[in-house]
TIVO-2410 file (N, C-alpha, C; in nm, 3 decimals):
# residues 167
REC num residu      c1      c2      c3 atome chaine
REC   1      X  -1.415  -1.206   1.085     N      A
REC   1      X  -1.424  -1.064   1.012    CA      A
REC   1      X  -1.565  -1.075   0.929     C      A
REC   2      X  -1.658  -0.979   0.935     N      A
REC   2      X  -1.787  -0.977   0.858    CA      A
REC   2      X  -1.739  -0.894   0.730     C      A
REC   3      X  -1.704  -0.953   0.622     N      A
REC   3      X  -1.687  -0.880   0.493    CA      A
REC   3      X  -1.783  -0.793   0.426     C      A
REC   4      X  -1.914  -0.813   0.486     N      A
REC   4      X  -2.034  -0.723   0.429    CA      A
REC   4      X  -2.031  -0.609   0.505     C      A
REC   5      X  -1.948  -0.589   0.622     N      A
REC   5      X  -1.966  -0.461   0.672    CA      A
REC   5      X  -1.829  -0.394   0.686     C      A
REC   6      X  -1.711  -0.449   0.634     N      A
REC   6      X  -1.568  -0.401   0.641    CA      A
REC   6      X  -1.552  -0.333   0.511     C      A
REC   7      X  -1.516  -0.201   0.511     N      A
REC   7      X  -1.477  -0.130   0.367    CA      A
REC   7      X  -1.344  -0.087   0.408     C      A
REC   8      X  -1.311  -0.080   0.267     N      A
REC   8      X  -1.157  -0.022   0.264    CA      A
REC   8      X  -1.165   0.102   0.171     C      A
REC   9      X  -1.081   0.210   0.184     N      A
REC   9      X  -1.092   0.329   0.132    CA      A
REC   9      X  -0.965   0.346   0.024     C      A
REC  10      X  -0.990   0.446  -0.063     N      A
REC  10      X  -0.882   0.464  -0.154    CA      A
REC  10      X  -0.897   0.618  -0.177     C      A
REC  11      X  -0.807   0.705  -0.132     N      A
REC  11      X  -0.812   0.847  -0.152    CA      A
REC  11      X  -0.793   0.896  -0.296     C      A
REC  12      X  -0.891   0.985  -0.347     N      A
REC  12      X  -0.840   1.045  -0.474    CA      A
REC  12      X  -0.827   1.186  -0.462     C      A
REC  13      X  -0.677   1.196  -0.444     N      A
REC  13      X  -0.619   1.330  -0.395    CA      A
REC  13      X  -0.635   1.428  -0.514     C      A
REC  14      X  -0.650   1.533  -0.479     N      A
REC  14      X  -0.658   1.647  -0.573    CA      A
REC  14      X  -0.577   1.752  -0.525     C      A
REC  15      X  -0.477   1.800  -0.608     N      A
REC  15      X  -0.377   1.915  -0.560    CA      A
REC  15      X  -0.393   2.018  -0.671     C      A
REC  16      X  -0.432   2.138  -0.639     N      A
REC  16      X  -0.463   2.268  -0.724    CA      A
REC  16      X  -0.532   2.243  -0.853     C      A
REC  17      X  -0.619   2.153  -0.831     N      A
REC  17      X  -0.717   2.109  -0.950    CA      A
REC  17      X  -0.679   1.995  -1.020     C      A
REC  18      X  -0.576   1.933  -0.988     N      A
REC  18      X  -0.510   1.821  -1.065    CA      A
REC  18      X  -0.540   1.702  -0.998     C      A
REC  19      X  -0.615   1.618  -1.059     N      A
REC  19      X  -0.638   1.492  -0.985    CA      A
REC  19      X  -0.522   1.382  -0.989     C      A
REC  20      X  -0.468   1.352  -0.913     N      A
REC  20      X  -0.345   1.243  -0.904    CA      A
REC  20      X  -0.374   1.120  -0.894     C      A
REC  21      X  -0.476   1.069  -1.021     N      A
REC  21      X  -0.496   0.949  -1.057    CA      A
REC  21      X  -0.542   0.943  -1.199     C      A
REC  22      X  -0.591   0.852  -1.274     N      A
REC  22      X  -0.601   0.872  -1.415    CA      A
REC  22      X  -0.732   0.945  -1.438     C      A
REC  23      X  -0.824   0.880  -1.371     N      A
REC  23      X  -0.965   0.963  -1.353    CA      A
REC  23      X  -1.043   0.880  -1.270     C      A
REC  24      X  -1.117   0.935  -1.171     N      A
REC  24      X  -1.224   0.853  -1.109    CA      A
REC  24      X  -1.298   0.775  -1.186     C      A
REC  25      X  -1.339   0.835  -1.312     N      A
REC  25      X  -1.431   0.761  -1.380    CA      A
REC  25      X  -1.354   0.626  -1.441     C      A
REC  26      X  -1.227   0.628  -1.440     N      A
REC  26      X  -1.151   0.504  -1.497    CA      A
REC  26      X  -1.173   0.408  -1.410     C      A
REC  27      X  -1.155   0.432  -1.282     N      A
REC  27      X  -1.165   0.337  -1.170    CA      A
REC  27      X  -1.302   0.271  -1.181     C      A
REC  28      X  -1.396   0.368  -1.199     N      A
REC  28      X  -1.563   0.327  -1.171    CA      A
REC  28      X  -1.582   0.247  -1.279     C      A
REC  29      X  -1.517   0.269  -1.404     N      A
REC  29      X  -1.568   0.184  -1.520    CA      A
REC  29      X  -1.469   0.040  -1.553     C      A
REC  30      X  -1.348   0.062  -1.499     N      A
REC  30      X  -1.255  -0.041  -1.521    CA      A
REC  30      X  -1.216  -0.133  -1.397     C      A
REC  31      X  -1.242  -0.064  -1.298     N      A
REC  31      X  -1.197  -0.109  -1.159    CA      A
REC  31      X  -1.063  -0.060  -1.109     C      A
REC  32      X  -1.057  -0.085  -1.010     N      A
REC  32      X  -0.925   0.016  -0.913    CA      A
REC  32      X  -0.811  -0.089  -0.924     C      A
REC  33      X  -0.707  -0.057  -0.996     N      A
REC  33      X  -0.579  -0.120  -1.008    CA      A
REC  33      X  -0.469  -0.033  -1.014     C      A
REC  34      X  -0.332  -0.100  -1.052     N      A
REC  34      X  -0.214   0.000  -1.050    CA      A
REC  34      X  -0.222   0.104  -1.156     C      A
REC  35      X  -0.324   0.089  -1.255     N      A
REC  35      X  -0.323   0.195  -1.367    CA      A
REC  35      X  -0.447   0.300  -1.340     C      A
REC  36      X  -0.528   0.267  -1.231     N      A
REC  36      X  -0.636   0.350  -1.218    CA      A
REC  36      X  -0.629   0.422  -1.071     C      A
REC  37      X  -0.520   0.394  -0.991     N      A
REC  37      X  -0.502   0.446  -0.860    CA      A
REC  37      X  -0.435   0.587  -0.853     C      A
REC  38      X  -0.459   0.642  -0.727     N      A
REC  38      X  -0.391   0.752  -0.699    CA      A
REC  38      X  -0.259   0.718  -0.655     C      A
REC  39      X  -0.148   0.818  -0.665     N      A
REC  39      X  -0.013   0.781  -0.613    CA      A
REC  39      X   0.007   0.840  -0.483     C      A
REC  40      X  -0.110   0.835  -0.416     N      A
REC  40      X  -0.088   0.882  -0.269    CA      A
REC  40      X  -0.034   0.805  -0.159     C      A
REC  41      X  -0.033   0.675  -0.176     N      A
REC  41      X  -0.007   0.559  -0.111    CA      A
REC  41      X   0.151   0.519  -0.136     C      A
REC  42      X   0.210   0.481  -0.033     N      A
REC  42      X   0.366   0.410  -0.057    CA      A
REC  42      X   0.334   0.255  -0.069     C      A
REC  43      X   0.430   0.206  -0.144     N      A
REC  43      X   0.447   0.064  -0.136    CA      A
REC  43      X   0.589   0.013  -0.108     C      A
REC  44      X   0.615  -0.016   0.028     N      A
REC  44      X   0.743  -0.048   0.065    CA      A
REC  44      X   0.815  -0.154  -0.012     C      A
REC  45      X   0.722  -0.247  -0.044     N      A
REC  45      X   0.791  -0.357  -0.144    CA      A
REC  45      X   0.827  -0.330  -0.264     C      A
REC  46      X   0.780  -0.200  -0.309     N      A
REC  46      X   0.822  -0.169  -0.457    CA      A
REC  46      X   0.951  -0.075  -0.458     C      A
REC  47      X   0.994  -0.021  -0.351     N      A
REC  47      X   1.114   0.052  -0.340    CA      A
REC  47      X   1.240   0.002  -0.405     C      A
REC  48      X   1.272  -0.100  -0.351     N      A
REC  48      X   1.389  -0.167  -0.374    CA      A
REC  48      X   1.369  -0.302  -0.406     C      A
REC  49      X   1.302  -0.321  -0.533     N      A
REC  49      X   1.265  -0.455  -0.594    CA      A
REC  49      X   1.369  -0.588  -0.577     C      A
REC  50      X   1.477  -0.553  -0.610     N      A
REC  50      X   1.593  -0.676  -0.635    CA      A
REC  50      X   1.577  -0.718  -0.475     C      A
REC  51      X   1.606  -0.637  -0.384     N      A
REC  51      X   1.626  -0.657  -0.231    CA      A
REC  51      X   1.511  -0.726  -0.175     C      A
REC  52      X   1.391  -0.658  -0.222     N      A
REC  52      X   1.256  -0.723  -0.161    CA      A
REC  52      X   1.232  -0.884  -0.236     C      A
REC  53      X   1.263  -0.911  -0.344     N      A
REC  53      X   1.269  -1.044  -0.394    CA      A
REC  53      X   1.375  -1.132  -0.334     C      A
REC  54      X   1.498  -1.071  -0.322     N      A
REC  54      X   1.585  -1.175  -0.253    CA      A
REC  54      X   1.558  -1.202  -0.115     C      A
REC  55      X   1.487  -1.113  -0.038     N      A
REC  55      X   1.442  -1.164   0.105    CA      A
REC  55      X   1.300  -1.200   0.116     C      A
REC  56      X   1.234  -1.232   0.007     N      A
REC  56      X   1.112  -1.264   0.004    CA      A
REC  56      X   1.092  -1.426   0.094     C      A
REC  57      X   0.990  -1.433   0.194     N      A
REC  57      X   0.992  -1.564   0.251    CA      A
REC  57      X   0.972  -1.661   0.157     C      A
REC  58      X   1.022  -1.783   0.160     N      A
REC  58      X   1.009  -1.884   0.069    CA      A
REC  58      X   0.866  -1.933   0.065     C      A
REC  59      X   0.791  -1.930   0.184     N      A
REC  59      X   0.632  -1.975   0.173    CA      A
REC  59      X   0.545  -1.883   0.152     C      A
REC  60      X   0.580  -1.758   0.105     N      A
REC  60      X   0.518  -1.642   0.057    CA      A
REC  60      X   0.398  -1.683  -0.053     C      A
REC  61      X   0.286  -1.654  -0.046     N      A
REC  61      X   0.202  -1.672  -0.149    CA      A
REC  61      X   0.275  -1.631  -0.304     C      A
REC  62      X   0.238  -1.708  -0.391     N      A
REC  62      X   0.286  -1.685  -0.534    CA      A
REC  62      X   0.227  -1.555  -0.591     C      A
REC  63      X   0.113  -1.502  -0.557     N      A
REC  63      X   0.046  -1.393  -0.617    CA      A
REC  63      X   0.098  -1.259  -0.553     C      A
REC  64      X   0.186  -1.256  -0.451     N      A
REC  64      X   0.243  -1.136  -0.422    CA      A
REC  64      X   0.335  -1.090  -0.533     C      A
REC  65      X   0.283  -0.967  -0.570     N      A
REC  65      X   0.366  -0.897  -0.669    CA      A
REC  65      X   0.339  -0.748  -0.666     C      A
REC  66      X   0.450  -0.678  -0.606     N      A
REC  66      X   0.443  -0.544  -0.553    CA      A
REC  66      X   0.431  -0.445  -0.693     C      A
REC  67      X   0.470  -0.486  -0.811     N      A
REC  67      X   0.419  -0.429  -0.914    CA      A
REC  67      X   0.302  -0.387  -0.935     C      A
REC  68      X   0.206  -0.502  -0.889     N      A
REC  68      X   0.076  -0.495  -0.903    CA      A
REC  68      X  -0.008  -0.417  -0.790     C      A
REC  69      X   0.058  -0.408  -0.691     N      A
REC  69      X  -0.002  -0.382  -0.556    CA      A
REC  69      X  -0.021  -0.228  -0.558     C      A
REC  70      X  -0.133  -0.175  -0.479     N      A
REC  70      X  -0.163  -0.055  -0.444    CA      A
REC  70      X  -0.238  -0.045  -0.299     C      A
REC  71      X  -0.217   0.063  -0.273     N      A
REC  71      X  -0.259   0.129  -0.114    CA      A
REC  71      X  -0.404   0.150  -0.107     C      A
REC  72      X  -0.434   0.104   0.030     N      A
REC  72      X  -0.581   0.156   0.051    CA      A
REC  72      X  -0.544   0.156   0.217     C      A
REC  73      X  -0.686   0.222   0.287     N      A
REC  73      X  -0.698   0.238   0.433    CA      A
REC  73      X  -0.811   0.208   0.484     C      A
REC  74      X  -0.817   0.185   0.620     N      A
REC  74      X  -0.906   0.141   0.711    CA      A
REC  74      X  -1.023   0.254   0.732     C      A
REC  75      X  -0.946   0.383   0.752     N      A
REC  75      X  -1.009   0.490   0.791    CA      A
REC  75      X  -1.079   0.563   0.676     C      A
REC  76      X  -1.193   0.623   0.668     N      A
REC  76      X  -1.264   0.694   0.548    CA      A
REC  76      X  -1.184   0.845   0.557     C      A
REC  77      X  -1.128   0.877   0.449     N      A
REC  77      X  -1.055   1.003   0.434    CA      A
REC  77      X  -1.166   1.112   0.443     C      A
REC  78      X  -1.120   1.228   0.461     N      A
REC  78      X  -1.221   1.350   0.461    CA      A
REC  78      X  -1.218   1.402   0.304     C      A
REC  79      X  -1.121   1.367   0.231     N      A
REC  79      X  -1.107   1.405   0.090    CA      A
REC  79      X  -1.184   1.298  -0.011     C      A
REC  80      X  -1.199   1.339  -0.133     N      A
REC  80      X  -1.266   1.245  -0.198    CA      A
REC  80      X  -1.193   1.106  -0.226     C      A
REC  81      X  -1.289   0.997  -0.218     N      A
REC  81      X  -1.225   0.868  -0.230    CA      A
REC  81      X  -1.308   0.759  -0.270     C      A
REC  82      X  -1.279   0.661  -0.312     N      A
REC  82      X  -1.326   0.539  -0.310    CA      A
REC  82      X  -1.355   0.450  -0.197     C      A
REC  83      X  -1.487   0.394  -0.196     N      A
REC  83      X  -1.506   0.296  -0.076    CA      A
REC  83      X  -1.555   0.163  -0.165     C      A
REC  84      X  -1.502   0.050  -0.109     N      A
REC  84      X  -1.543  -0.069  -0.150    CA      A
REC  84      X  -1.524  -0.184  -0.040     C      A
REC  85      X  -1.603  -0.267  -0.036     N      A
REC  85      X  -1.600  -0.392   0.054    CA      A
REC  85      X  -1.463  -0.464   0.040     C      A
REC  86      X  -1.424  -0.550   0.148     N      A
REC  86      X  -1.329  -0.630   0.135    CA      A
REC  86      X  -1.378  -0.745   0.039     C      A
REC  87      X  -1.325  -0.770  -0.059     N      A
REC  87      X  -1.367  -0.873  -0.127    CA      A
REC  87      X  -1.257  -0.985  -0.166     C      A
REC  88      X  -1.152  -0.988  -0.112     N      A
REC  88      X  -1.047  -1.092  -0.162    CA      A
REC  88      X  -0.949  -1.125  -0.047     C      A
REC  89      X  -0.890  -1.221  -0.053     N      A
REC  89      X  -0.791  -1.272   0.043    CA      A
REC  89      X  -0.641  -1.213   0.000     C      A
REC  90      X  -0.656  -1.152  -0.123     N      A
REC  90      X  -0.518  -1.082  -0.162    CA      A
REC  90      X  -0.502  -0.959  -0.138     C      A
REC  91      X  -0.518  -0.940  -0.005     N      A
REC  91      X  -0.489  -0.810   0.046    CA      A
REC  91      X  -0.415  -0.830   0.176     C      A
REC  92      X  -0.285  -0.760   0.187     N      A
REC  92      X  -0.198  -0.774   0.299    CA      A
REC  92      X  -0.165  -0.639   0.364     C      A
REC  93      X  -0.114  -0.655   0.502     N      A
REC  93      X  -0.092  -0.546   0.560    CA      A
REC  93      X   0.072  -0.551   0.606     C      A
REC  94      X   0.144  -0.435   0.595     N      A
REC  94      X   0.257  -0.421   0.639    CA      A
REC  94      X   0.298  -0.317   0.724     C      A
REC  95      X   0.409  -0.292   0.791     N      A
REC  95      X   0.403  -0.178   0.879    CA      A
REC  95      X   0.442  -0.071   0.813     C      A
REC  96      X   0.393   0.049   0.804     N      A
REC  96      X   0.398   0.167   0.746    CA      A
REC  96      X   0.541   0.225   0.781     C      A
REC  97      X   0.545   0.228   0.916     N      A
REC  97      X   0.680   0.293   0.959    CA      A
REC  97      X   0.792   0.229   0.916     C      A
REC  98      X   0.797   0.110   0.880     N      A
REC  98      X   0.919   0.036   0.798    CA      A
REC  98      X   0.925   0.088   0.670     C      A
REC  99      X   0.812   0.108   0.605     N      A
REC  99      X   0.800   0.153   0.470    CA      A
REC  99      X   0.860   0.289   0.448     C      A
REC 100      X   0.794   0.373   0.555     N      A
REC 100      X   0.878   0.513   0.581    CA      A
REC 100      X   1.022   0.514   0.586     C      A
REC 101      X   1.079   0.426   0.658     N      A
REC 101      X   1.230   0.424   0.678    CA      A
REC 101      X   1.295   0.387   0.531     C      A
REC 102      X   1.213   0.291   0.496     N      A
REC 102      X   1.305   0.238   0.347    CA      A
REC 102      X   1.278   0.377   0.240     C      A
REC 103      X   1.189   0.439   0.254     N      A
REC 103      X   1.146   0.551   0.161    CA      A
REC 103      X   1.267   0.656   0.190     C      A
REC 104      X   1.328   0.663   0.307     N      A
REC 104      X   1.427   0.758   0.329    CA      A
REC 104      X   1.558   0.698   0.262     C      A
REC 105      X   1.586   0.595   0.223     N      A
REC 105      X   1.688   0.561   0.139    CA      A
REC 105      X   1.662   0.616  -0.010     C      A
REC 106      X   1.549   0.627  -0.047     N      A
REC 106      X   1.496   0.669  -0.161    CA      A
REC 106      X   1.525   0.828  -0.169     C      A
REC 107      X   1.503   0.898  -0.064     N      A
REC 107      X   1.527   1.023  -0.041    CA      A
REC 107      X   1.670   1.052  -0.034     C      A
REC 108      X   1.746   0.964   0.040     N      A
REC 108      X   1.887   0.982   0.050    CA      A
REC 108      X   1.936   0.979  -0.111     C      A
REC 109      X   1.895   0.877  -0.188     N      A
REC 109      X   1.936   0.869  -0.307    CA      A
REC 109      X   1.941   1.025  -0.403     C      A
REC 110      X   1.806   1.046  -0.370     N      A
REC 110      X   1.788   1.196  -0.464    CA      A
REC 110      X   1.866   1.315  -0.402     C      A
REC 111      X   1.897   1.309  -0.276     N      A
REC 111      X   1.978   1.424  -0.212    CA      A
REC 111      X   2.150   1.390  -0.252     C      A
REC 112      X   2.173   1.289  -0.320     N      A
REC 112      X   2.309   1.262  -0.376    CA      A
REC 112      X   2.381   1.177  -0.277     C      A
REC 113      X   2.311   1.083  -0.171     N      A
REC 113      X   2.375   1.012  -0.113    CA      A
REC 113      X   2.438   1.028   0.017     C      A
REC 114      X   2.402   1.154   0.071     N      A
REC 114      X   2.499   1.231   0.173    CA      A
REC 114      X   2.452   1.154   0.297     C      A
REC 115      X   2.333   1.067   0.327     N      A
REC 115      X   2.309   0.996   0.430    CA      A
REC 115      X   2.216   1.110   0.537     C      A
REC 116      X   2.169   1.200   0.486     N      A
REC 116      X   2.102   1.303   0.579    CA      A
REC 116      X   1.966   1.243   0.628     C      A
REC 117      X   1.898   1.166   0.538     N      A
REC 117      X   1.777   1.099   0.578    CA      A
REC 117      X   1.768   0.986   0.628     C      A
REC 118      X   1.913   0.904   0.633     N      A
REC 118      X   1.928   0.787   0.676    CA      A
REC 118      X   1.992   0.762   0.801     C      A
REC 119      X   2.040   0.863   0.868     N      A
REC 119      X   2.118   0.876   0.960    CA      A
REC 119      X   2.041   0.791   1.071     C      A
REC 120      X   2.108   0.687   1.138     N      A
REC 120      X   2.035   0.610   1.260    CA      A
REC 120      X   1.952   0.499   1.229     C      A
REC 121      X   1.937   0.488   1.081     N      A
REC 121      X   1.834   0.392   1.033    CA      A
REC 121      X   1.921   0.237   1.020     C      A
REC 122      X   1.841   0.130   1.045     N      A
REC 122      X   1.917   0.022   1.000    CA      A
REC 122      X   1.920  -0.005   0.843     C      A
REC 123      X   1.991  -0.068   0.806     N      A
REC 123      X   2.038  -0.100   0.650    CA      A
REC 123      X   1.898  -0.134   0.593     C      A
REC 124      X   1.920  -0.095   0.463     N      A
REC 124      X   1.823  -0.127   0.370    CA      A
REC 124      X   1.768  -0.277   0.368     C      A
REC 125      X   1.873  -0.353   0.382     N      A
REC 125      X   1.856  -0.496   0.386    CA      A
REC 125      X   1.788  -0.556   0.502     C      A
REC 126      X   1.814  -0.494   0.621     N      A
REC 126      X   1.747  -0.519   0.747    CA      A
REC 126      X   1.608  -0.458   0.731     C      A
REC 127      X   1.588  -0.358   0.680     N      A
REC 127      X   1.458  -0.299   0.684    CA      A
REC 127      X   1.381  -0.389   0.596     C      A
REC 128      X   1.423  -0.448   0.485     N      A
REC 128      X   1.347  -0.508   0.408    CA      A
REC 128      X   1.310  -0.646   0.458     C      A
REC 129      X   1.397  -0.717   0.549     N      A
REC 129      X   1.358  -0.821   0.640    CA      A
REC 129      X   1.270  -0.796   0.742     C      A
REC 130      X   1.270  -0.674   0.802     N      A
REC 130      X   1.171  -0.630   0.916    CA      A
REC 130      X   1.016  -0.609   0.827     C      A
REC 131      X   1.017  -0.566   0.697     N      A
REC 131      X   0.913  -0.529   0.629    CA      A
REC 131      X   0.841  -0.667   0.607     C      A
REC 132      X   0.903  -0.768   0.551     N      A
REC 132      X   0.860  -0.898   0.528    CA      A
REC 132      X   0.800  -0.955   0.655     C      A
REC 133      X   0.858  -0.926   0.770     N      A
REC 133      X   0.838  -1.010   0.908    CA      A
REC 133      X   0.710  -0.954   0.953     C      A
REC 134      X   0.668  -0.797   0.905     N      A
REC 134      X   0.545  -0.736   0.949    CA      A
REC 134      X   0.424  -0.773   0.849     C      A
REC 135      X   0.452  -0.852   0.759     N      A
REC 135      X   0.337  -0.897   0.679    CA      A
REC 135      X   0.212  -0.968   0.752     C      A
REC 136      X   0.115  -0.923   0.727     N      A
REC 136      X  -0.014  -1.006   0.774    CA      A
REC 136      X  -0.116  -0.985   0.698     C      A
REC 137      X  -0.219  -1.104   0.701     N      A
REC 137      X  -0.326  -1.079   0.644    CA      A
REC 137      X  -0.421  -0.985   0.696     C      A
REC 138      X  -0.512  -0.930   0.628     N      A
REC 138      X  -0.595  -0.828   0.694    CA      A
REC 138      X  -0.671  -0.871   0.793     C      A
REC 139      X  -0.713  -1.000   0.818     N      A
REC 139      X  -0.775  -1.062   0.918    CA      A
REC 139      X  -0.693  -1.058   1.060     C      A
REC 140      X  -0.555  -1.127   1.025     N      A
REC 140      X  -0.469  -1.128   1.150    CA      A
REC 140      X  -0.442  -0.990   1.196     C      A
REC 141      X  -0.429  -0.895   1.107     N      A
REC 141      X  -0.395  -0.727   1.145    CA      A
REC 141      X  -0.497  -0.701   1.235     C      A
REC 142      X  -0.622  -0.732   1.176     N      A
REC 142      X  -0.732  -0.666   1.278    CA      A
REC 142      X  -0.744  -0.741   1.401     C      A
REC 143      X  -0.732  -0.850   1.391     N      A
REC 143      X  -0.728  -0.945   1.542    CA      A
REC 143      X  -0.628  -0.879   1.629     C      A
REC 144      X  -0.495  -0.863   1.593     N      A
REC 144      X  -0.403  -0.845   1.664    CA      A
REC 144      X  -0.343  -0.710   1.688     C      A
REC 145      X  -0.354  -0.609   1.560     N      A
REC 145      X  -0.311  -0.514   1.562    CA      A
REC 145      X  -0.162  -0.476   1.607     C      A
REC 146      X  -0.040  -0.569   1.551     N      A
REC 146      X   0.073  -0.557   1.598    CA      A
REC 146      X   0.160  -0.431   1.573     C      A
REC 147      X   0.111  -0.332   1.513     N      A
REC 147      X   0.155  -0.214   1.499    CA      A
REC 147      X   0.064  -0.084   1.468     C      A
REC 148      X   0.098   0.052   1.508     N      A
REC 148      X  -0.002   0.125   1.475    CA      A
REC 148      X  -0.047   0.178   1.350     C      A
REC 149      X   0.066   0.182   1.271     N      A
REC 149      X   0.048   0.238   1.134    CA      A
REC 149      X   0.065   0.129   0.996     C      A
REC 150      X  -0.072   0.081   0.966     N      A
REC 150      X  -0.095  -0.029   0.875    CA      A
REC 150      X  -0.071   0.028   0.749     C      A
REC 151      X  -0.005  -0.040   0.652     N      A
REC 151      X   0.036  -0.020   0.534    CA      A
REC 151      X  -0.077  -0.131   0.457     C      A
REC 152      X  -0.183  -0.088   0.396     N      A
REC 152      X  -0.261  -0.196   0.324    CA      A
REC 152      X  -0.229  -0.208   0.185     C      A
REC 153      X  -0.187  -0.302   0.120     N      A
REC 153      X  -0.182  -0.326   0.002    CA      A
REC 153      X  -0.282  -0.433  -0.083     C      A
REC 154      X  -0.336  -0.410  -0.187     N      A
REC 154      X  -0.407  -0.491  -0.258    CA      A
REC 154      X  -0.351  -0.541  -0.378     C      A
REC 155      X  -0.360  -0.673  -0.394     N      A
REC 155      X  -0.273  -0.727  -0.502    CA      A
REC 155      X  -0.347  -0.778  -0.613     C      A
REC 156      X  -0.479  -0.739  -0.648     N      A
REC 156      X  -0.564  -0.754  -0.760    CA      A
REC 156      X  -0.640  -0.654  -0.773     C      A
REC 157      X  -0.682  -0.649  -0.890     N      A
REC 157      X  -0.806  -0.527  -0.943    CA      A
REC 157      X  -0.932  -0.550  -0.837     C      A
REC 158      X  -0.969  -0.423  -0.786     N      A
REC 158      X  -1.092  -0.431  -0.726    CA      A
REC 158      X  -1.206  -0.418  -0.839     C      A
REC 159      X  -1.307  -0.504  -0.852     N      A
REC 159      X  -1.400  -0.499  -0.942    CA      A
REC 159      X  -1.464  -0.360  -0.951     C      A
REC 160      X  -1.493  -0.303  -1.044     N      A
REC 160      X  -1.562  -0.168  -1.077    CA      A
REC 160      X  -1.703  -0.174  -1.016     C      A
REC 161      X  -1.782  -0.291  -1.021     N      A
REC 161      X  -1.911  -0.294  -0.954    CA      A
REC 161      X  -1.928  -0.279  -0.795     C      A
REC 162      X  -1.787  -0.297  -0.747     N      A
REC 162      X  -1.786  -0.285  -0.584    CA      A
REC 162      X  -1.736  -0.153  -0.553     C      A
REC 163      X  -1.703  -0.064  -0.648     N      A
REC 163      X  -1.632   0.047  -0.600    CA      A
REC 163      X  -1.734   0.185  -0.592     C      A
REC 164      X  -1.760   0.258  -0.487     N      A
REC 164      X  -1.839   0.369  -0.468    CA      A
REC 164      X  -1.753   0.509  -0.488     C      A
REC 165      X  -1.769   0.601  -0.538     N      A
REC 165      X  -1.716   0.749  -0.527    CA      A
REC 165      X  -1.780   0.821  -0.442     C      A
REC 166      X  -1.697   0.873  -0.352     N      A
REC 166      X  -1.746   0.959  -0.254    CA      A
REC 166      X  -1.670   1.095  -0.255     C      A
REC 167      X  -1.748   1.211  -0.283     N      A
REC 167      X  -1.671   1.348  -0.291    CA      A
REC 167      X  -1.683   1.414  -0.174     C      A
***
């Protein structure tokens, strides 16, 4: 992978004039991190933290902390977004479809635990095991593309000097 030519994108979504991030200026001044990102992206590893930690592979890098992770994407969004080059090895890719299934368990909790959202899904425990099994480095994902819907998570601050805001 030629890091000089590969960019990641982070959407700055705006709904009815309200920006769902602290402020694009915050990210441009302080860097892009958990406190300056938009809430557009899911983070399957943070949905059920106790289970995620329980099933975390023993040989996982110590820097994996889903409380710090935030999402990005490979394709440039049509909406306002940040663009920045791949700058770190602390970027992992998981299967977004598994994360979506895990989120269905959150939806079920909000719905009173009726199971309307989780009918036919594997258990949370099995989904979390599958989520960990889907983990790839960005390089590995780009070489093999083992699933269609990547969930790209960054586990450290993107330095402000690398971020470009595109409206």
